[in-house]
N, C-alpha and C positions, 0 to 999 in steps of 0.2 A: 245218272238219273235225270239227264237233261230232257229226256222225252216228256217228262211231266210238264215242262214249260211250253210244250207245243200249243199253238193258238187254236185250241179246241173249244168251240162254243159250249159244248156240254160240260166240259170240265170247268170252264169259266163260270158257267151258271151255278155249278155246285160250290165253287169257291166264293162266289158272290153271296150265296146263302150262308155259307160257313163263316166267312170273314166279315160279312156285312156289306161287301161290295167295294172292291178296290178299283179305283179309276185307272190305275196302272195296268191291272190285269184285264179289266173289262172295258178297254178303251173303245171297243166297237159298240158298246151299249151305253145308253144315256145314264 
């Protein structure tokens, strides 16, 4: 299931909304 951790902006945006925004996952975003 490592594919889930790919640097996908769309997925990161979803996780940011779900988790509240993890700086570790959304490092490309402020």
